[in-house]
C-alpha positions, 0 to 999 in steps of 0.5 A, a space after each residue: 562534456 556539456 552540462 545536460 540541463 543548466 543553461 546558466 552554467 559553464 563547465 569552465 566555472 566548475 571545480 576540477 572534481 565537478 569536471 571529472 564527474 562530468 567526464 565519467 558520466 557515460 561510464 557511470 551510467 553504463 555500469 549503473 544500468 548493468 547493476 540495476 538490471 542485475 539487482 531489480 528484476 523489473 528493470 530488465 523489461 525497460 528500454 535504455 532511455 526509459 531506464 535512464 529517465 531523468 537521472 543524467 540531468 540529476 547527475 549533472 546537477 549534483 556535479 555542479 554542487 560539488 563546486 564550492 559556492 555554486 549558486 545552485 542550493 541543492 538538486 531539488 532547488 527550482 527543479 522537478 528532476 527527482 519528482 519527475 523520476 518518481 512519477 515516471 517510475 509510477 507511470 511506466 514501470 512496475 517498480 515500488 518505492 524500494 526499487 527507486 531507493 535502490 536505483 539512487 543508492 546504486 548510482 551513489 555507489 557506482 559514482 564513488 567507485 569510479 571516482 576512486 578507481 580513477 584516482 579522484 579523492 573526494 573531500 569530506 565536504 564533497 562526499 557530504 554533498 553527494 550523500 545529501 543530494 542522493 537522500 533529497 532525491 530519494 525523498 522527492 522521487 518516492 513522494 512523487 511516486 506515491 502520489 502518482 500511484 494514489 492518483 491512478 488508483 483513485 481514478 480506477 476505483 472511482 470509475 470502477 464503482 461508478 460503472 459497476 452500479 448500473 449493471 448490478 442494479 439491472 441484474 438485481 431487478 431481473 433476478 428478483 423478477 425471476 424469483 417472484 414469477 418463475 414456475 420452476 423451483 429450481 429456477 427460483 433457487 438459482 435466481 435467489 443465489 444470483 441475488 445473494 451474490 449480487 448482494 455480496 458484490 454490493 457490499 464489496 463496492 461499499 467497502 471500496 467506497 469506504 476505503 476511498 473516503 479513508 484514503 482521502 484523509 477523512 474518517 468513515 461515516 459511522 452510525 454509532 450506537 450501543 450493542 454487545 460486541 460479544 453477541 456480534 462475534 458469536 453471530 459472525 462465527 456462527 455464519 462462518 461455521 456454515 461453510 467452514 465447520 466448527 473451527 472457531 473458538 471465542 474467548 471473552 464475554 459480554 462487553 457493551 460498546 458504542 461502535 458502528 455495528 454495520 462497519 464492525 460486522 463487515 470488519 469481523 467478517 473480513 478478519 475471520 474470512 482472512 484467517 480461514 483463507 490463509 490459515 492452515 486448513 482444519 486448524 482452530 481459529 481463535 477470536 479473543 476479546 480483551 479490555 484494558 481501561 477504556 479500550 477493547 481489543 479483538 484479535 483473530 488468530 490462525 495457525 499456518 505460514 507466517 506473513 513475510 516481514 517485508 510484506 506486513 505493511 503492504 497487506 494493508 494497501 489497496 489492491 495489494 496481496 502478499 506473495 503467499 496469497 498470490 502463489 496460492 491463487 487465493 480469491 479476493 481483490 485486496 481491499 479487505 484489510 485496508 477496510 478493516 484498518 479504516 474502520 478501526 482508525 475511524 473509531 479512534 483505534 488501530 489495526 495491527 498484525 503479529 505473525 511468526 512461524 512459532 506463534 501463528 498470525 494474529 490480526 488485532 483491532 483495538 478501539 475506545 469502548 465508546 467511540 462517541 468520544 472520538 472527534 473529527 479534527 478540523 481541516 484547513 
């Protein structure tokens, strides 16, 4: 069997172990494909050439490295094999990073099993080479995957924002005209409701723009001034009570902060709306203010089903919603919590979540009381 990618190498130059690896290539990938389809649901819709991707080339490069003093430094050296694999998975599959990692781990397990069953004993150095190749490939593939997904999402979001603004402006102008000129009270009321919903859509677009800014590595633009956060919390809860009844309990008292009122207002609306949407119906929702030294935390707590542990970080990603929300057909497009995190981080703080069946779910934003002390770092 010939090497799949290296024009400078000859099979005769390789060690006996390397040559055995090449002999077993077909068997390795036959078993690997079977295990991948068993272990990764998304793989079952892929045709074999797409499933295999660049992995045979990676495999051959790894076989070369088993040979002592081979000129190839590592699989990633002067090669984009793993990066291309990650990029393909981003473009052609519904994989996530954990599926890519599992693919490589399965490849290692199948290879070692077949070598052992065929009486090939690997030395400690050879095993270390294989382990190092797999881990390096995982790093390269996942990095490329994340970059590709981010690029696609940014393109989609930018196009979405641009395309939505013009028809929304036209719809808003026409609705305002109807409010001013319609003879029917019912017609004017309907037009006013249209304007209200257009306003909400405009807020969502601004949130999306803010998320794009944050994901590019920059802080959000903040209009920081002094206000009482306790009064803002009371206002947001009062607005929420109109649609949801008296479910909201506020714990704490007046605290003067230097924050961006508009951004914090929207972040609180998202957190409280999230608690209403995913919490157990008709149970209390608690909003608590807590000050430690020069930092202030705002926690929003609800009862109900917990967020699965493996979804905790994913819920902060753009357009990502957990299995619970998907199964319940909850409304929303998955930018609310990403926006909340962006607001907290831009104020020099953070957003964390604690969730369990026994304790319920709490989202907490904590930030310096005076965000004027937060300086934007210089960028190269």
